[in-house]
C-alpha positions as a Markdown table, in Angstrom:
| # | Residue | x | y | z |
|---|---|---|---|---|
| 1 | Met | -15.5 | -3.5 | 0.3 |
| 2 | Thr | -12.3 | -3.3 | -0.7 |
| 3 | Phe | -9.0 | -5.4 | -1.4 |
| 4 | Ser | -5.5 | -3.9 | -0.5 |
| 5 | Ile | -1.8 | -5.2 | -0.1 |
| 6 | Cys | 0.9 | -4.1 | 2.2 |
| 7 | Val | 4.9 | -4.5 | 1.3 |
| 8 | Arg | 8.1 | -4.3 | 3.3 |
| 9 | Glu | 11.1 | -4.3 | 0.7 |
| 10 | Arg | 14.7 | -4.0 | 1.6 |
| 11 | Tyr | 17.2 | -2.0 | -0.9 |
| 12 | Arg | 20.4 | -0.1 | -1.0 |
| 13 | Asp | 20.5 | 3.4 | -2.5 |
| 14 | Gln | 22.9 | 4.8 | -4.6 |
| 15 | Asp | 25.7 | 4.9 | -1.7 |
| 16 | Gly | 25.4 | 1.4 | -1.1 |
| 17 | Thr | 23.4 | 2.1 | 2.3 |
| 18 | Glu | 21.3 | -0.3 | 2.9 |
| 19 | Gln | 17.7 | 1.1 | 3.6 |
| 20 | Thr | 13.7 | 0.0 | 4.0 |
| 21 | Arg | 10.4 | 0.9 | 1.5 |
| 22 | Phe | 7.2 | 0.0 | 3.2 |
| 23 | Gly | 4.2 | 0.6 | 0.5 |
| 24 | Val | 0.3 | -0.3 | 0.3 |
| 25 | Ala | -2.3 | -0.1 | -2.3 |
| 26 | Val | -6.1 | -0.6 | -2.2 |
| 27 | Thr | -9.1 | -0.3 | -4.3 |
| 28 | Thr | -12.8 | -0.7 | -3.9 |
| 29 | Arg | -16.2 | 0.2 | -5.5 |
| 30 | Leu | -16.9 | 3.8 | -3.4 |
| 31 | Pro | -15.5 | 7.1 | -3.2 |
| 32 | Gly | -12.3 | 8.1 | -1.7 |
| 33 | Val | -10.8 | 5.3 | -0.4 |
| 34 | Gly | -7.6 | 7.3 | -0.6 |
| 35 | Thr | -8.9 | 8.9 | 2.7 |
| 36 | Leu | -9.9 | 6.3 | 5.2 |
| 37 | Cys | -7.7 | 2.7 | 4.2 |
| 38 | Pro | -4.1 | 3.6 | 3.3 |
| 39 | Phe | -1.0 | 4.5 | 5.9 |
| 40 | Ala | 2.4 | 4.5 | 5.5 |
| 41 | Ser | 5.7 | 5.8 | 7.4 |
| 42 | Glu | 9.5 | 4.9 | 7.1 |
| 43 | Asn | 8.5 | 1.9 | 10.1 |
| 44 | Gly | 5.8 | 0.3 | 8.6 |
| 45 | Ala | 2.4 | 0.3 | 5.9 |
| 46 | Val | -1.3 | -0.5 | 7.2 |
| 47 | Ala | -4.3 | -1.2 | 5.5 |
| 48 | Thr | -7.6 | -0.6 | 7.7 |
| 49 | Gln | -11.2 | -1.6 | 5.9 |
| 50 | Ser | -14.2 | -3.5 | 6.0 |
| 51 | Leu | -16.4 | -1.5 | 8.3 |
| 52 | Val | -13.5 | 0.9 | 8.1 |
| 53 | Asn | -12.0 | 2.5 | 11.6 |
| 54 | Val | -9.3 | 5.3 | 10.6 |
| 55 | Glu | -8.0 | 4.9 | 14.1 |
| 56 | Leu | -6.6 | 1.4 | 13.3 |
| 57 | Gly | -4.9 | 2.8 | 10.8 |
| 58 | Arg | -3.6 | 5.7 | 12.1 |
| 59 | Lys | -2.6 | 4.7 | 15.9 |
| 60 | Gly | -1.2 | 1.4 | 13.7 |
| 61 | Val | 1.1 | 3.3 | 11.9 |
| 62 | Glu | 1.9 | 5.8 | 15.4 |
| 63 | Tyr | 3.0 | 2.8 | 17.3 |
| 64 | Leu | 5.3 | 0.9 | 14.9 |
| 65 | Asp | 6.7 | 4.8 | 15.0 |
| 66 | Asp | 7.2 | 4.4 | 18.7 |
| 67 | Gly | 9.0 | 1.1 | 18.0 |
| 68 | Leu | 6.3 | -1.9 | 18.2 |
| 69 | Ala | 6.1 | -4.8 | 16.4 |
| 70 | Val | 3.7 | -4.6 | 14.0 |
| 71 | Glu | 1.7 | -7.9 | 15.7 |
| 72 | Asp | 1.7 | -6.0 | 19.0 |
| 73 | Ala | 0.8 | -2.4 | 17.9 |
| 74 | Leu | -2.3 | -3.5 | 15.8 |
| 75 | Glu | -3.5 | -6.6 | 18.1 |
| 76 | Ser | -3.4 | -3.9 | 21.2 |
| 77 | Leu | -6.2 | -1.7 | 18.7 |
| 78 | Leu | -8.5 | -4.3 | 18.0 |
| 79 | Asn | -8.5 | -6.2 | 21.3 |
| 80 | Ala | -9.4 | -2.6 | 22.6 |
| 81 | Asp | -11.7 | -1.8 | 19.4 |
| 82 | Asp | -15.5 | -3.0 | 20.3 |
| 83 | Gly | -16.0 | -4.1 | 16.5 |
| 84 | Ser | -13.1 | -5.4 | 15.3 |
| 85 | Glu | -15.5 | -8.6 | 14.6 |
| 86 | Gln | -16.5 | -6.5 | 11.6 |
| 87 | Arg | -12.7 | -5.2 | 11.1 |
| 88 | Gln | -9.7 | -6.0 | 8.8 |
| 89 | Leu | -6.6 | -4.6 | 9.7 |
| 90 | His | -2.9 | -5.7 | 8.2 |
| 91 | Gly | 0.4 | -5.1 | 7.7 |
| 92 | Val | 3.8 | -5.0 | 7.9 |
| 93 | Gly | 6.1 | -3.6 | 10.2 |
| 94 | Thr | 10.4 | -3.6 | 10.0 |
| 95 | Asp | 10.6 | -6.6 | 10.9 |
| 96 | Gly | 6.7 | -8.9 | 10.5 |
| 97 | Glu | 3.7 | -8.8 | 9.5 |
| 98 | Phe | 0.2 | -9.3 | 10.5 |
| 99 | Ala | -3.3 | -9.9 | 9.3 |
| 100 | Phe | -6.6 | -10.3 | 10.8 |
| 101 | Ser | -10.1 | -10.8 | 9.2 |
| 102 | Gly | -13.0 | -10.6 | 11.7 |
| 103 | Asp | -15.9 | -13.3 | 11.7 |
| 104 | Glu | -18.6 | -10.4 | 10.5 |
| 105 | Cys | -16.9 | -9.4 | 7.4 |
| 106 | Lys | -18.9 | -10.0 | 4.0 |
| 107 | Pro | -18.2 | -12.5 | 2.1 |
| 108 | Trp | -16.0 | -13.2 | 0.4 |
| 109 | Tyr | -13.4 | -12.0 | 2.4 |
| 110 | Gly | -9.9 | -13.3 | 4.0 |
| 111 | His | -6.2 | -12.9 | 4.3 |
| 112 | Arg | -3.0 | -14.0 | 3.1 |
| 113 | Val | 1.1 | -13.2 | 5.0 |
| 114 | Gly | 3.9 | -13.9 | 2.9 |
| 115 | Asp | 7.1 | -13.1 | 3.2 |
| 116 | Asn | 7.2 | -9.4 | 3.7 |
| 117 | Tyr | 3.7 | -8.7 | 2.5 |
| 118 | Thr | 0.0 | -9.1 | 3.2 |
| 119 | Val | -2.9 | -9.3 | 1.1 |
| 120 | Ala | -6.7 | -8.5 | 2.4 |
| 121 | Gly | -9.9 | -8.7 | 1.0 |
| 122 | Asn | -13.8 | -8.7 | 1.9 |
| 123 | Leu | -16.5 | -8.1 | -1.0 |
| 124 | Leu | -15.1 | -10.3 | -3.5 |
| 125 | Thr | -15.9 | -12.4 | -5.6 |
| 126 | Gly | -13.8 | -14.9 | -4.4 |
| 127 | Glu | -10.5 | -16.3 | -2.9 |
| 128 | Ser | -8.5 | -15.8 | -6.4 |
| 129 | Val | -8.5 | -12.3 | -6.2 |
| 130 | Ile | -6.7 | -12.3 | -2.8 |
| 131 | Glu | -4.5 | -15.1 | -4.6 |
| 132 | Ala | -4.0 | -13.0 | -8.1 |
| 133 | Thr | -3.0 | -10.3 | -6.1 |
| 134 | Ala | 0.0 | -11.8 | -4.0 |
| 135 | Thr | 1.2 | -13.6 | -6.6 |
| 136 | Ala | 1.4 | -10.6 | -9.2 |
| 137 | Tyr | 3.6 | -8.9 | -6.4 |
| 138 | Glu | 5.9 | -12.0 | -5.4 |
| 139 | Val | 6.6 | -12.5 | -9.1 |
| 140 | Thr | 7.6 | -8.4 | -9.0 |
| 141 | Ser | 9.5 | -8.7 | -5.9 |
| 142 | Pro | 13.0 | -7.5 | -5.2 |
| 143 | Asp | 13.2 | -11.1 | -4.2 |
| 144 | Asp | 12.2 | -12.7 | -7.5 |
| 145 | Pro | 15.3 | -12.5 | -9.7 |
| 146 | Ser | 13.5 | -11.5 | -13.0 |
| 147 | Thr | 12.3 | -8.4 | -11.2 |
| 148 | Asp | 13.2 | -5.2 | -13.1 |
| 149 | Pro | 15.1 | -3.2 | -10.0 |
| 150 | Asp | 14.9 | 0.5 | -11.2 |
| 151 | Arg | 11.1 | -0.1 | -11.5 |
| 152 | Pro | 9.6 | 2.0 | -8.9 |
| 153 | Leu | 7.3 | 0.2 | -6.2 |
| 154 | Ala | 4.4 | 1.7 | -6.6 |
| 155 | Ala | 4.3 | 0.6 | -10.4 |
| 156 | Arg | 4.6 | -2.7 | -9.5 |
| 157 | Leu | 1.4 | -2.0 | -6.1 |
| 158 | Ile | -0.3 | -0.8 | -9.3 |
| 159 | Asp | 0.4 | -3.9 | -11.1 |
| 160 | Ala | -1.0 | -6.4 | -8.2 |
| 161 | Leu | -4.2 | -4.2 | -7.7 |
| 162 | Glu | -4.9 | -4.9 | -11.5 |
| 163 | Ala | -4.4 | -8.5 | -10.6 |
| 164 | Gly | -6.7 | -8.8 | -8.7 |
| 165 | Asp | -9.5 | -6.7 | -10.7 |
| 166 | Ala | -8.9 | -9.0 | -13.6 |
| 167 | Glu | -9.6 | -11.8 | -11.1 |
| 168 | Gly | -13.0 | -9.9 | -10.7 |
| 169 | Gly | -12.1 | -7.9 | -7.3 |
| 170 | Asp | -15.1 | -6.5 | -5.9 |
| 171 | Lys | -18.4 | -8.0 | -6.5 |
| 172 | Arg | -20.8 | -4.9 | -6.1 |
| 173 | Glu | -21.0 | -4.4 | -9.8 |
| 174 | Glu | -23.9 | -2.0 | -9.0 |
| 175 | Leu | -21.5 | 0.6 | -7.7 |
| 176 | Pro | -20.1 | 1.8 | -10.7 |
| 177 | Val | -18.2 | 4.7 | -8.7 |
| 178 | Gln | -14.6 | 3.8 | -7.6 |
| 179 | Ser | -12.0 | 4.9 | -6.4 |
| 180 | Ala | -7.9 | 3.4 | -5.9 |
| 181 | Ala | -5.0 | 5.1 | -3.8 |
| 182 | Leu | -1.1 | 3.9 | -2.9 |
| 183 | Leu | 1.2 | 5.2 | -0.5 |
| 184 | Val | 5.7 | 4.1 | -0.5 |
| 185 | Arg | 7.3 | 5.7 | 2.2 |
| 186 | Ser | 11.3 | 4.8 | 2.9 |
| 187 | Thr | 14.1 | 5.3 | 5.2 |
| 188 | Glu | 16.2 | 7.1 | 2.4 |
| 189 | Gln | 16.9 | 10.7 | 3.3 |
| 190 | Arg | 15.8 | 12.2 | -0.5 |
| 191 | Ala | 16.2 | 15.9 | -1.3 |
| 192 | Ile | 12.7 | 15.5 | -3.2 |
| 193 | Asp | 10.1 | 12.5 | -2.6 |
| 194 | Pro | 9.0 | 11.0 | -6.1 |
| 195 | Tyr | 5.5 | 12.6 | -6.7 |
| 196 | Tyr | 4.1 | 8.8 | -7.4 |
| 197 | Asp | 4.7 | 7.6 | -4.4 |
| 198 | Asp | 1.3 | 9.1 | -2.7 |
| 199 | Leu | -1.4 | 9.3 | -5.4 |
| 200 | Arg | -5.2 | 8.4 | -5.0 |
| 201 | Val | -7.9 | 8.6 | -7.3 |
| 202 | Asp | -11.1 | 9.6 | -5.4 |
| 203 | Ala | -14.1 | 8.8 | -8.1 |
| 204 | Thr | -14.5 | 7.2 | -11.4 |
| 205 | Glu | -15.7 | 4.1 | -13.1 |
| 206 | Thr | -11.8 | 3.5 | -13.9 |
| 207 | Pro | -9.6 | 3.4 | -10.5 |
| 208 | Ile | -6.8 | 1.1 | -11.4 |
| 209 | Ala | -6.7 | 2.1 | -15.2 |
| 210 | Asp | -7.3 | 6.1 | -13.8 |
| 211 | Leu | -4.5 | 5.2 | -10.8 |
| 212 | Arg | -1.9 | 4.2 | -13.4 |
| 213 | Glu | -2.4 | 7.3 | -16.1 |
| 214 | Thr | -1.7 | 9.4 | -12.6 |
| 215 | Tyr | 1.4 | 7.2 | -12.2 |
| 216 | Glu | 2.9 | 8.0 | -15.1 |
| 217 | Gln | 2.0 | 11.2 | -15.2 |
| 218 | Ala | 3.6 | 12.2 | -11.7 |
| 219 | Lys | 6.4 | 9.8 | -12.2 |
| 220 | Arg | 6.8 | 12.1 | -15.6 |
| 221 | Gly | 6.3 | 15.1 | -13.9 |
| 222 | Phe | 8.7 | 14.1 | -10.8 |
| 223 | Glu | 11.7 | 13.1 | -13.7 |
| 224 | Met | 11.6 | 16.5 | -15.3 |
| 225 | Ala | 11.5 | 18.5 | -12.3 |
| 226 | Leu | 14.6 | 16.6 | -11.2 |
| 227 | Glu | 16.2 | 17.8 | -14.8 |
| 228 | Arg | 15.1 | 21.1 | -14.5 |
| 229 | Tyr | 16.4 | 21.7 | -10.8 |
| 230 | Glu | 18.9 | 19.2 | -10.2 |
| 231 | Asp | 21.3 | 22.0 | -9.1 |
| 232 | Asp | 19.3 | 23.3 | -7.0 |
| 233 | Tyr | 18.3 | 20.1 | -4.8 |
| 234 | Glu | 21.8 | 19.1 | -4.8 |
| 235 | Ser | 23.0 | 23.1 | -3.4 |
| 236 | Asp | 20.1 | 21.9 | -0.7 |
| 237 | Glu | 21.4 | 18.6 | 0.2 |
| 238 | Leu | 24.5 | 20.3 | 0.5 |
| 239 | Asp | 23.4 | 23.4 | 3.1 |
| 240 | Ala | 21.9 | 20.9 | 4.9 |
| 241 | Glu | 24.7 | 18.6 | 5.7 |
């Protein structure tokens, strides 16, 4: 009923310290997907979909936070799930990627595992949805020399969803009420996390366009808040030290 992408990126913060960020984005032709599918922490990102079992996402991230490798974490959950053949589960951890599509998922369904990312979907118009989503991310990832290093991951995740949707996306055109969501988490300790790293559009007929508009407004609001309260944030950081 959906397609989604999970990614891992390594980068350097303003002090030159190496950090890792994780992101997940999803869209579907049903309301409220942000409450069901995407999960992330500073140790990984997980998406659970098809016949959704929310506990696979919640526990998956908990296991990653406990130090398990993503393959071990997600495989152990699937092995204990009687409905695993109806599930799609994929994600990235600190050092690996994992994707699973059960044999009872609704066609078209499938997944793709790349360097530092995973993509999966079901009830799609075709495989090209997955391929377009993956390609759109690849050309904006830090590994691509043409990537703008200052463009937030949240914006690039929306680009990836947009590319998949342009290929047809979820095939159930009889269901006009749709939704989309994204989450980004980082190992970087910041005085305030960007408002645009946790966004949901719960019920609309234009989920990706609305998610992008929400992102733009959240980014604008974040930049305005930093400008107005920058001294206060810096003081809080110094007090914490």
